[in-house]
N, CA, C and O atoms as a Maestro MAE file, in Angstrom:
{
 s_m_m2io_version
 :::
 2.0.0
}

f_m_ct {
 s_m_title
 :::
 protein
 m_atom[296] {
  # First column is atom index #
  i_m_mmod_type
  r_m_x_coord
  r_m_y_coord
  r_m_z_coord
  i_m_residue_number
  s_m_chain_name
  s_m_pdb_residue_name
  s_m_pdb_atom_name
  i_m_atomic_number
  :::
  1 25 0.842 -1.179 0.000 1 A "MET " " N  " 7
  2 3 0.000 0.000 0.000 1 A "MET " " CA " 6
  3 2 0.888 1.244 0.000 1 A "MET " " C  " 6
  4 15 1.836 1.330 0.781 1 A "MET " " O  " 8
  5 25 0.589 2.194 -0.862 2 A "ASN " " N  " 7
  6 3 1.381 3.413 -0.950 2 A "ASN " " CA " 6
  7 2 1.020 4.356 0.181 2 A "ASN " " C  " 6
  8 15 -0.155 4.562 0.486 2 A "ASN " " O  " 8
  9 25 2.036 4.919 0.794 3 A "GLU " " N  " 7
  10 3 1.826 5.930 1.820 3 A "GLU " " CA " 6
  11 2 2.443 7.221 1.328 3 A "GLU " " C  " 6
  12 15 3.335 7.215 0.480 3 A "GLU " " O  " 8
  13 25 1.958 8.331 1.869 4 A "LEU " " N  " 7
  14 3 2.539 9.615 1.503 4 A "LEU " " CA " 6
  15 2 3.956 9.696 2.042 4 A "LEU " " C  " 6
  16 15 4.191 9.356 3.202 4 A "LEU " " O  " 8
  17 25 4.896 10.134 1.235 5 A "PRO " " N  " 7
  18 3 6.264 10.278 1.728 5 A "PRO " " CA " 6
  19 2 6.337 11.383 2.773 5 A "PRO " " C  " 6
  20 15 5.557 12.334 2.736 5 A "PRO " " O  " 8
  21 25 7.271 11.253 3.699 6 A "GLN " " N  " 7
  22 3 7.416 12.234 4.773 6 A "GLN " " CA " 6
  23 2 8.086 13.513 4.296 6 A "GLN " " C  " 6
  24 15 7.826 14.585 4.840 6 A "GLN " " O  " 8
  25 25 8.941 13.416 3.293 7 A "ARG " " N  " 7
  26 3 9.611 14.619 2.802 7 A "ARG " " CA " 6
  27 2 9.138 14.905 1.381 7 A "ARG " " C  " 6
  28 15 8.554 14.043 0.724 7 A "ARG " " O  " 8
  29 25 9.390 16.093 0.929 8 A "SER " " N  " 7
  30 3 8.919 16.514 -0.386 8 A "SER " " CA " 6
  31 2 9.699 15.818 -1.496 8 A "SER " " C  " 6
  32 15 10.930 15.800 -1.494 8 A "SER " " O  " 8
  33 25 8.965 15.250 -2.432 9 A "THR " " N  " 7
  34 3 9.550 14.672 -3.634 9 A "THR " " CA " 6
  35 2 8.654 15.051 -4.799 9 A "THR " " C  " 6
  36 15 7.437 15.151 -4.646 9 A "THR " " O  " 8
  37 25 9.240 15.257 -5.941 10 A "LEU " " N  " 7
  38 3 8.467 15.591 -7.128 10 A "LEU " " CA " 6
  39 2 8.286 14.338 -7.972 10 A "LEU " " C  " 6
  40 15 9.243 13.623 -8.268 10 A "LEU " " O  " 8
  41 25 7.043 14.090 -8.350 11 A "VAL " " N  " 7
  42 3 6.721 12.924 -9.174 11 A "VAL " " CA " 6
  43 2 5.821 13.373 -10.312 11 A "VAL " " C  " 6
  44 15 5.334 14.504 -10.316 11 A "VAL " " O  " 8
  45 25 5.603 12.503 -11.265 12 A "GLY " " N  " 7
  46 3 4.715 12.799 -12.379 12 A "GLY " " CA " 6
  47 2 3.255 12.814 -11.937 12 A "GLY " " C  " 6
  48 15 2.932 12.453 -10.806 12 A "GLY " " O  " 8
  49 25 2.392 13.230 -12.834 13 A "VAL " " N  " 7
  50 3 0.973 13.393 -12.516 13 A "VAL " " CA " 6
  51 2 0.333 12.054 -12.157 13 A "VAL " " C  " 6
  52 15 -0.354 11.957 -11.140 13 A "VAL " " O  " 8
  53 25 0.545 11.026 -12.969 14 A "GLU " " N  " 7
  54 3 -0.079 9.724 -12.699 14 A "GLU " " CA " 6
  55 2 0.438 9.110 -11.404 14 A "GLU " " C  " 6
  56 15 -0.338 8.561 -10.622 14 A "GLU " " O  " 8
  57 25 1.740 9.200 -11.177 15 A "LYS " " N  " 7
  58 3 2.320 8.648 -9.951 15 A "LYS " " CA " 6
  59 2 1.780 9.384 -8.732 15 A "LYS " " C  " 6
  60 15 1.506 8.762 -7.706 15 A "LYS " " O  " 8
  61 25 1.624 10.696 -8.831 16 A "CYS " " N  " 7
  62 3 1.082 11.480 -7.726 16 A "CYS " " CA " 6
  63 2 -0.349 11.052 -7.431 16 A "CYS " " C  " 6
  64 15 -0.732 10.908 -6.270 16 A "CYS " " O  " 8
  65 25 -1.132 10.852 -8.473 17 A "ARG " " N  " 7
  66 3 -2.526 10.428 -8.290 17 A "ARG " " CA " 6
  67 2 -2.582 9.064 -7.601 17 A "ARG " " C  " 6
  68 15 -3.456 8.827 -6.767 17 A "ARG " " O  " 8
  69 25 -1.663 8.174 -7.943 18 A "GLU " " N  " 7
  70 3 -1.603 6.857 -7.303 18 A "GLU " " CA " 6
  71 2 -1.189 6.955 -5.841 18 A "GLU " " C  " 6
  72 15 -1.695 6.209 -5.002 18 A "GLU " " O  " 8
  73 25 -0.265 7.874 -5.526 19 A "ILE " " N  " 7
  74 3 0.212 8.016 -4.150 19 A "ILE " " CA " 6
  75 2 -0.856 8.662 -3.271 19 A "ILE " " C  " 6
  76 15 -1.118 8.196 -2.162 19 A "ILE " " O  " 8
  77 25 -1.470 9.730 -3.767 20 A "VAL " " N  " 7
  78 3 -2.449 10.468 -2.966 20 A "VAL " " CA " 6
  79 2 -3.737 9.656 -2.800 20 A "VAL " " C  " 6
  80 15 -4.364 9.703 -1.742 20 A "VAL " " O  " 8
  81 25 -4.128 8.921 -3.827 21 A "PHE " " N  " 7
  82 3 -5.342 8.099 -3.789 21 A "PHE " " CA " 6
  83 2 -4.956 6.644 -4.061 21 A "PHE " " C  " 6
  84 15 -5.062 6.186 -5.199 21 A "PHE " " O  " 8
  85 25 -4.509 5.905 -3.032 22 A "PRO " " N  " 7
  86 3 -4.020 4.542 -3.257 22 A "PRO " " CA " 6
  87 2 -5.103 3.550 -3.685 22 A "PRO " " C  " 6
  88 15 -4.793 2.552 -4.336 22 A "PRO " " O  " 8
  89 25 -6.363 3.804 -3.333 23 A "ASP " " N  " 7
  90 3 -7.447 2.899 -3.714 23 A "ASP " " CA " 6
  91 2 -8.011 3.334 -5.061 23 A "ASP " " C  " 6
  92 15 -8.615 4.403 -5.146 23 A "ASP " " O  " 8
  93 25 -7.834 2.542 -6.114 24 A "PRO " " N  " 7
  94 3 -8.309 2.966 -7.439 24 A "PRO " " CA " 6
  95 2 -9.826 3.117 -7.522 24 A "PRO " " C  " 6
  96 15 -10.321 3.864 -8.366 24 A "PRO " " O  " 8
  97 25 -10.564 2.429 -6.671 25 A "GLU " " N  " 7
  98 3 -12.025 2.527 -6.693 25 A "GLU " " CA " 6
  99 2 -12.521 3.897 -6.236 25 A "GLU " " C  " 6
  100 15 -13.524 4.397 -6.746 25 A "GLU " " O  " 8
  101 25 -11.822 4.505 -5.275 26 A "SER " " N  " 7
  102 3 -12.273 5.796 -4.742 26 A "SER " " CA " 6
  103 2 -11.471 6.977 -5.290 26 A "SER " " C  " 6
  104 15 -11.721 8.121 -4.909 26 A "SER " " O  " 8
  105 25 -10.525 6.715 -6.166 27 A "ALA " " N  " 7
  106 3 -9.699 7.790 -6.725 27 A "ALA " " CA " 6
  107 2 -10.492 8.577 -7.765 27 A "ALA " " C  " 6
  108 15 -11.341 8.012 -8.456 27 A "ALA " " O  " 8
  109 25 -10.220 9.881 -7.880 28 A "PRO " " N  " 7
  110 3 -10.874 10.650 -8.936 28 A "PRO " " CA " 6
  111 2 -10.339 10.218 -10.303 28 A "PRO " " C  " 6
  112 15 -9.242 9.668 -10.401 28 A "PRO " " O  " 8
  113 25 -11.102 10.465 -11.330 29 A "GLY " " N  " 7
  114 3 -10.688 10.116 -12.681 29 A "GLY " " CA " 6
  115 2 -9.537 10.987 -13.158 29 A "GLY " " C  " 6
  116 15 -9.233 12.020 -12.563 29 A "GLY " " O  " 8
  117 25 -8.906 10.557 -14.233 30 A "LYS " " N  " 7
  118 3 -7.788 11.317 -14.793 30 A "LYS " " CA " 6
  119 2 -8.236 12.705 -15.222 30 A "LYS " " C  " 6
  120 15 -7.522 13.685 -15.012 30 A "LYS " " O  " 8
  121 25 -9.409 12.787 -15.817 31 A "ARG " " N  " 7
  122 3 -9.921 14.077 -16.280 31 A "ARG " " CA " 6
  123 2 -10.208 15.007 -15.100 31 A "ARG " " C  " 6
  124 15 -9.891 16.195 -15.159 31 A "ARG " " O  " 8
  125 25 -10.801 14.480 -14.039 32 A "THR " " N  " 7
  126 3 -11.082 15.288 -12.853 32 A "THR " " CA " 6
  127 2 -9.790 15.806 -12.245 32 A "THR " " C  " 6
  128 15 -9.693 16.983 -11.900 32 A "THR " " O  " 8
  129 25 -8.792 14.929 -12.111 33 A "PHE " " N  " 7
  130 3 -7.511 15.334 -11.538 33 A "PHE " " CA " 6
  131 2 -6.858 16.405 -12.409 33 A "PHE " " C  " 6
  132 15 -6.272 17.354 -11.888 33 A "PHE " " O  " 8
  133 25 -6.955 16.260 -13.727 34 A "ALA " " N  " 7
  134 3 -6.394 17.259 -14.647 34 A "ALA " " CA " 6
  135 2 -7.141 18.587 -14.527 34 A "ALA " " C  " 6
  136 15 -6.526 19.650 -14.613 34 A "ALA " " O  " 8
  137 25 -8.460 18.538 -14.330 35 A "GLN " " N  " 7
  138 3 -9.227 19.775 -14.146 35 A "GLN " " CA " 6
  139 2 -8.837 20.469 -12.853 35 A "GLN " " C  " 6
  140 15 -8.706 21.693 -12.826 35 A "GLN " " O  " 8
  141 25 -8.648 19.706 -11.775 36 A "TRP " " N  " 7
  142 3 -8.206 20.299 -10.517 36 A "TRP " " CA " 6
  143 2 -6.849 20.960 -10.699 36 A "TRP " " C  " 6
  144 15 -6.593 22.033 -10.153 36 A "TRP " " O  " 8
  145 25 -5.979 20.313 -11.472 37 A "MET " " N  " 7
  146 3 -4.654 20.868 -11.725 37 A "MET " " CA " 6
  147 2 -4.774 22.163 -12.532 37 A "MET " " C  " 6
  148 15 -4.074 23.134 -12.246 37 A "MET " " O  " 8
  149 25 -5.651 22.185 -13.532 38 A "ALA " " N  " 7
  150 3 -5.843 23.377 -14.362 38 A "ALA " " CA " 6
  151 2 -6.463 24.522 -13.566 38 A "ALA " " C  " 6
  152 15 -6.167 25.688 -13.824 38 A "ALA " " O  " 8
  153 25 -7.318 24.197 -12.604 39 A "LYS " " N  " 7
  154 3 -7.960 25.222 -11.771 39 A "LYS " " CA " 6
  155 2 -7.086 25.644 -10.594 39 A "LYS " " C  " 6
  156 15 -7.509 26.437 -9.752 39 A "LYS " " O  " 8
  157 25 -5.874 25.114 -10.539 40 A "ARG " " N  " 7
  158 3 -4.889 25.462 -9.507 40 A "ARG " " CA " 6
  159 2 -5.362 25.103 -8.100 40 A "ARG " " C  " 6
  160 15 -5.142 25.859 -7.154 40 A "ARG " " O  " 8
  161 25 -6.008 23.955 -7.966 41 A "TYR " " N  " 7
  162 3 -6.418 23.488 -6.644 41 A "TYR " " CA " 6
  163 2 -5.211 23.081 -5.805 41 A "TYR " " C  " 6
  164 15 -5.288 23.059 -4.577 41 A "TYR " " O  " 8
  165 25 -4.106 22.761 -6.457 42 A "PHE " " N  " 7
  166 3 -2.879 22.393 -5.763 42 A "PHE " " CA " 6
  167 2 -1.692 22.892 -6.577 42 A "PHE " " C  " 6
  168 15 -1.815 23.117 -7.781 42 A "PHE " " O  " 8
  169 25 -0.529 23.068 -5.919 43 A "PRO " " N  " 7
  170 3 0.645 23.601 -6.614 43 A "PRO " " CA " 6
  171 2 1.206 22.624 -7.649 43 A "PRO " " C  " 6
  172 15 1.235 21.411 -7.443 43 A "PRO " " O  " 8
  173 25 1.643 23.195 -8.757 44 A "VAL " " N  " 7
  174 3 2.230 22.437 -9.862 44 A "VAL " " CA " 6
  175 2 3.623 22.994 -10.126 44 A "VAL " " C  " 6
  176 15 3.819 24.209 -10.129 44 A "VAL " " O  " 8
  177 25 4.583 22.114 -10.344 45 A "HIS " " N  " 7
  178 3 5.959 22.522 -10.634 45 A "HIS " " CA " 6
  179 2 6.266 22.149 -12.079 45 A "HIS " " C  " 6
  180 15 6.288 20.970 -12.432 45 A "HIS " " O  " 8
  181 25 6.504 23.164 -12.915 46 A "LYS " " N  " 7
  182 3 6.843 22.909 -14.313 46 A "LYS " " CA " 6
  183 2 8.339 23.107 -14.503 46 A "LYS " " C  " 6
  184 15 8.903 24.129 -14.112 46 A "LYS " " O  " 8
  185 25 8.958 22.126 -15.101 47 A "ILE " " N  " 7
  186 3 10.371 22.202 -15.446 47 A "ILE " " CA " 6
  187 2 10.439 21.919 -16.938 47 A "ILE " " C  " 6
  188 15 10.296 20.778 -17.378 47 A "ILE " " O  " 8
  189 25 10.659 22.975 -17.705 48 A "GLY " " N  " 7
  190 3 10.590 22.842 -19.152 48 A "GLY " " CA " 6
  191 2 9.163 22.538 -19.559 48 A "GLY " " C  " 6
  192 15 8.244 23.278 -19.211 48 A "GLY " " O  " 8
  193 25 8.972 21.452 -20.294 49 A "ARG " " N  " 7
  194 3 7.627 21.046 -20.699 49 A "ARG " " CA " 6
  195 2 7.027 20.013 -19.762 49 A "ARG " " C  " 6
  196 15 5.855 19.659 -19.890 49 A "ARG " " O  " 8
  197 25 7.819 19.534 -18.830 50 A "ARG " " N  " 7
  198 3 7.368 18.486 -17.913 50 A "ARG " " CA " 6
  199 2 6.640 19.087 -16.725 50 A "ARG " " C  " 6
  200 15 6.976 20.180 -16.270 50 A "ARG " " O  " 8
  201 25 5.649 18.378 -16.227 51 A "VAL " " N  " 7
  202 3 4.859 18.814 -15.079 51 A "VAL " " CA " 6
  203 2 5.099 17.833 -13.941 51 A "VAL " " C  " 6
  204 15 4.974 16.621 -14.115 51 A "VAL " " O  " 8
  205 25 5.446 18.370 -12.773 52 A "PHE " " N  " 7
  206 3 5.697 17.550 -11.596 52 A "PHE " " CA " 6
  207 2 4.819 18.024 -10.453 52 A "PHE " " C  " 6
  208 15 4.459 19.199 -10.373 52 A "PHE " " O  " 8
  209 25 4.480 17.095 -9.569 53 A "LEU " " N  " 7
  210 3 3.665 17.401 -8.402 53 A "LEU " " CA " 6
  211 2 4.335 16.826 -7.167 53 A "LEU " " C  " 6
  212 15 5.020 15.806 -7.235 53 A "LEU " " O  " 8
  213 25 4.129 17.491 -6.037 54 A "ASP " " N  " 7
  214 3 4.595 16.986 -4.754 54 A "ASP " " CA " 6
  215 2 3.384 16.368 -4.056 54 A "ASP " " C  " 6
  216 15 2.452 17.093 -3.711 54 A "ASP " " O  " 8
  217 25 3.369 15.052 -3.839 55 A "PRO " " N  " 7
  218 3 2.194 14.407 -3.245 55 A "PRO " " CA " 6
  219 2 1.796 14.979 -1.885 55 A "PRO " " C  " 6
  220 15 0.608 15.038 -1.567 55 A "PRO " " O  " 8
  221 25 2.770 15.400 -1.081 56 A "VAL " " N  " 7
  222 3 2.459 15.976 0.232 56 A "VAL " " CA " 6
  223 2 1.721 17.297 0.058 56 A "VAL " " C  " 6
  224 15 0.732 17.547 0.747 56 A "VAL " " O  " 8
  225 25 2.189 18.145 -0.853 57 A "GLU " " N  " 7
  226 3 1.523 19.423 -1.115 57 A "GLU " " CA " 6
  227 2 0.131 19.206 -1.701 57 A "GLU " " C  " 6
  228 15 -0.812 19.910 -1.338 57 A "GLU " " O  " 8
  229 25 0.000 18.244 -2.599 58 A "VAL " " N  " 7
  230 3 -1.295 17.967 -3.229 58 A "VAL " " CA " 6
  231 2 -2.293 17.504 -2.178 58 A "VAL " " C  " 6
  232 15 -3.423 17.991 -2.145 58 A "VAL " " O  " 8
  233 25 -1.896 16.572 -1.320 59 A "ARG " " N  " 7
  234 3 -2.798 16.057 -0.287 59 A "ARG " " CA " 6
  235 2 -3.241 17.169 0.665 59 A "ARG " " C  " 6
  236 15 -4.426 17.268 0.985 59 A "ARG " " O  " 8
  237 25 -2.309 18.003 1.117 60 A "SER " " N  " 7
  238 3 -2.688 19.065 2.059 60 A "SER " " CA " 6
  239 2 -3.577 20.112 1.383 60 A "SER " " C  " 6
  240 15 -4.503 20.626 2.010 60 A "SER " " O  " 8
  241 25 -3.312 20.432 0.122 61 A "ALA " " N  " 7
  242 3 -4.145 21.406 -0.591 61 A "ALA " " CA " 6
  243 2 -5.555 20.863 -0.808 61 A "ALA " " C  " 6
  244 15 -6.530 21.597 -0.649 61 A "ALA " " O  " 8
  245 25 -5.672 19.592 -1.169 62 A "LEU " " N  " 7
  246 3 -6.994 19.000 -1.367 62 A "LEU " " CA " 6
  247 2 -7.738 18.857 -0.045 62 A "LEU " " C  " 6
  248 15 -8.957 19.025 0.005 62 A "LEU " " O  " 8
  249 25 -7.009 18.546 1.029 63 A "ASP " " N  " 7
  250 3 -7.647 18.474 2.349 63 A "ASP " " CA " 6
  251 2 -8.224 19.824 2.751 63 A "ASP " " C  " 6
  252 15 -9.327 19.893 3.292 63 A "ASP " " O  " 8
  253 25 -7.482 20.896 2.490 64 A "ARG " " N  " 7
  254 3 -7.977 22.242 2.824 64 A "ARG " " CA " 6
  255 2 -9.181 22.605 1.965 64 A "ARG " " C  " 6
  256 15 -10.164 23.142 2.475 64 A "ARG " " O  " 8
  257 25 -9.118 22.323 0.692 65 A "ARG " " N  " 7
  258 3 -10.182 22.738 -0.227 65 A "ARG " " CA " 6
  259 2 -11.475 21.955 -0.022 65 A "ARG " " C  " 6
  260 15 -12.560 22.536 -0.070 65 A "ARG " " O  " 8
  261 25 -11.379 20.663 0.202 66 A "PHE " " N  " 7
  262 3 -12.571 19.819 0.258 66 A "PHE " " CA " 6
  263 2 -12.985 19.435 1.672 66 A "PHE " " C  " 6
  264 15 -13.760 18.496 1.853 66 A "PHE " " O  " 8
  265 25 -12.486 20.138 2.667 67 A "ARG " " N  " 7
  266 3 -12.861 19.856 4.051 67 A "ARG " " CA " 6
  267 2 -14.313 20.249 4.270 67 A "ARG " " C  " 6
  268 15 -14.748 21.317 3.838 67 A "ARG " " O  " 8
  269 25 -15.047 19.396 4.932 68 A "VAL " " N  " 7
  270 3 -16.438 19.680 5.280 68 A "VAL " " CA " 6
  271 2 -16.492 19.816 6.793 68 A "VAL " " C  " 6
  272 15 -16.284 18.846 7.522 68 A "VAL " " O  " 8
  273 25 -16.773 21.024 7.259 69 A "ASN " " N  " 7
  274 3 -16.847 21.265 8.694 69 A "ASN " " CA " 6
  275 2 -18.229 20.898 9.216 69 A "ASN " " C  " 6
  276 15 -19.247 21.212 8.600 69 A "ASN " " O  " 8
  277 25 -18.243 20.238 10.343 70 A "ALA " " N  " 7
  278 3 -19.512 19.860 10.957 70 A "ALA " " CA " 6
  279 2 -20.169 21.091 11.566 70 A "ALA " " C  " 6
  280 15 -19.498 21.947 12.141 70 A "ALA " " O  " 8
  281 25 -21.468 21.168 11.435 71 A "THR " " N  " 7
  282 3 -22.203 22.268 12.056 71 A "THR " " CA " 6
  283 2 -22.854 21.748 13.326 71 A "THR " " C  " 6
  284 15 -23.437 20.664 13.330 71 A "THR " " O  " 8
  285 25 -22.757 22.516 14.403 72 A "PRO " " N  " 7
  286 3 -23.342 22.050 15.669 72 A "PRO " " CA " 6
  287 2 -24.865 22.014 15.584 72 A "PRO " " C  " 6
  288 15 -25.493 22.885 14.984 72 A "PRO " " O  " 8
  289 25 -25.431 20.998 16.191 73 A "VAL " " N  " 7
  290 3 -26.884 20.848 16.231 73 A "VAL " " CA " 6
  291 2 -27.360 21.337 17.584 73 A "VAL " " C  " 6
  292 15 -26.842 20.925 18.622 73 A "VAL " " O  " 8
  293 25 -28.345 22.216 17.568 74 A "HIS " " N  " 7
  294 3 -28.843 22.761 18.836 74 A "HIS " " CA " 6
  295 2 -30.041 22.020 19.313 74 A "HIS " " C  " 6
  296 15 -30.590 22.346 20.365 74 A "HIS " " O  " 8
  :::
 }
 m_bond[295] {
  # First column is bond index #
  i_m_from
  i_m_to
  i_m_order
  :::
  1 1 2 1
  2 2 3 1
  3 3 4 2
  4 3 5 1
  5 5 6 1
  6 6 7 1
  7 7 8 2
  8 7 9 1
  9 9 10 1
  10 10 11 1
  11 11 12 2
  12 11 13 1
  13 13 14 1
  14 14 15 1
  15 15 16 2
  16 15 17 1
  17 17 18 1
  18 18 19 1
  19 19 20 2
  20 19 21 1
  21 21 22 1
  22 22 23 1
  23 23 24 2
  24 23 25 1
  25 25 26 1
  26 26 27 1
  27 27 28 2
  28 27 29 1
  29 29 30 1
  30 30 31 1
  31 31 32 2
  32 31 33 1
  33 33 34 1
  34 34 35 1
  35 35 36 2
  36 35 37 1
  37 37 38 1
  38 38 39 1
  39 39 40 2
  40 39 41 1
  41 41 42 1
  42 42 43 1
  43 43 44 2
  44 43 45 1
  45 45 46 1
  46 46 47 1
  47 47 48 2
  48 47 49 1
  49 49 50 1
  50 50 51 1
  51 51 52 2
  52 51 53 1
  53 53 54 1
  54 54 55 1
  55 55 56 2
  56 55 57 1
  57 57 58 1
  58 58 59 1
  59 59 60 2
  60 59 61 1
  61 61 62 1
  62 62 63 1
  63 63 64 2
  64 63 65 1
  65 65 66 1
  66 66 67 1
  67 67 68 2
  68 67 69 1
  69 69 70 1
  70 70 71 1
  71 71 72 2
  72 71 73 1
  73 73 74 1
  74 74 75 1
  75 75 76 2
  76 75 77 1
  77 77 78 1
  78 78 79 1
  79 79 80 2
  80 79 81 1
  81 81 82 1
  82 82 83 1
  83 83 84 2
  84 83 85 1
  85 85 86 1
  86 86 87 1
  87 87 88 2
  88 87 89 1
  89 89 90 1
  90 90 91 1
  91 91 92 2
  92 91 93 1
  93 93 94 1
  94 94 95 1
  95 95 96 2
  96 95 97 1
  97 97 98 1
  98 98 99 1
  99 99 100 2
  100 99 101 1
  101 101 102 1
  102 102 103 1
  103 103 104 2
  104 103 105 1
  105 105 106 1
  106 106 107 1
  107 107 108 2
  108 107 109 1
  109 109 110 1
  110 110 111 1
  111 111 112 2
  112 111 113 1
  113 113 114 1
  114 114 115 1
  115 115 116 2
  116 115 117 1
  117 117 118 1
  118 118 119 1
  119 119 120 2
  120 119 121 1
  121 121 122 1
  122 122 123 1
  123 123 124 2
  124 123 125 1
  125 125 126 1
  126 126 127 1
  127 127 128 2
  128 127 129 1
  129 129 130 1
  130 130 131 1
  131 131 132 2
  132 131 133 1
  133 133 134 1
  134 134 135 1
  135 135 136 2
  136 135 137 1
  137 137 138 1
  138 138 139 1
  139 139 140 2
  140 139 141 1
  141 141 142 1
  142 142 143 1
  143 143 144 2
  144 143 145 1
  145 145 146 1
  146 146 147 1
  147 147 148 2
  148 147 149 1
  149 149 150 1
  150 150 151 1
  151 151 152 2
  152 151 153 1
  153 153 154 1
  154 154 155 1
  155 155 156 2
  156 155 157 1
  157 157 158 1
  158 158 159 1
  159 159 160 2
  160 159 161 1
  161 161 162 1
  162 162 163 1
  163 163 164 2
  164 163 165 1
  165 165 166 1
  166 166 167 1
  167 167 168 2
  168 167 169 1
  169 169 170 1
  170 170 171 1
  171 171 172 2
  172 171 173 1
  173 173 174 1
  174 174 175 1
  175 175 176 2
  176 175 177 1
  177 177 178 1
  178 178 179 1
  179 179 180 2
  180 179 181 1
  181 181 182 1
  182 182 183 1
  183 183 184 2
  184 183 185 1
  185 185 186 1
  186 186 187 1
  187 187 188 2
  188 187 189 1
  189 189 190 1
  190 190 191 1
  191 191 192 2
  192 191 193 1
  193 193 194 1
  194 194 195 1
  195 195 196 2
  196 195 197 1
  197 197 198 1
  198 198 199 1
  199 199 200 2
  200 199 201 1
  201 201 202 1
  202 202 203 1
  203 203 204 2
  204 203 205 1
  205 205 206 1
  206 206 207 1
  207 207 208 2
  208 207 209 1
  209 209 210 1
  210 210 211 1
  211 211 212 2
  212 211 213 1
  213 213 214 1
  214 214 215 1
  215 215 216 2
  216 215 217 1
  217 217 218 1
  218 218 219 1
  219 219 220 2
  220 219 221 1
  221 221 222 1
  222 222 223 1
  223 223 224 2
  224 223 225 1
  225 225 226 1
  226 226 227 1
  227 227 228 2
  228 227 229 1
  229 229 230 1
  230 230 231 1
  231 231 232 2
  232 231 233 1
  233 233 234 1
  234 234 235 1
  235 235 236 2
  236 235 237 1
  237 237 238 1
  238 238 239 1
  239 239 240 2
  240 239 241 1
  241 241 242 1
  242 242 243 1
  243 243 244 2
  244 243 245 1
  245 245 246 1
  246 246 247 1
  247 247 248 2
  248 247 249 1
  249 249 250 1
  250 250 251 1
  251 251 252 2
  252 251 253 1
  253 253 254 1
  254 254 255 1
  255 255 256 2
  256 255 257 1
  257 257 258 1
  258 258 259 1
  259 259 260 2
  260 259 261 1
  261 261 262 1
  262 262 263 1
  263 263 264 2
  264 263 265 1
  265 265 266 1
  266 266 267 1
  267 267 268 2
  268 267 269 1
  269 269 270 1
  270 270 271 1
  271 271 272 2
  272 271 273 1
  273 273 274 1
  274 274 275 1
  275 275 276 2
  276 275 277 1
  277 277 278 1
  278 278 279 1
  279 279 280 2
  280 279 281 1
  281 281 282 1
  282 282 283 1
  283 283 284 2
  284 283 285 1
  285 285 286 1
  286 286 287 1
  287 287 288 2
  288 287 289 1
  289 289 290 1
  290 290 291 1
  291 291 292 2
  292 291 293 1
  293 293 294 1
  294 294 295 1
  295 295 296 2
  :::
 }
}
């Protein structure tokens, strides 16, 4: 089972998607992940024409964006 690395490493888009979402059944589709990348939901590192992602940064950015806070019931 893939776990998030403790230190920052740059990987390709597909590898990052596999690391951040280890279960293929619950992982977002390639198109959805590409749309999130285009909408700048998480940081992207471009070196020349290549695109790299840091799985730790991606996970924390997605956690912040898609967090659902519980509302207290009175």
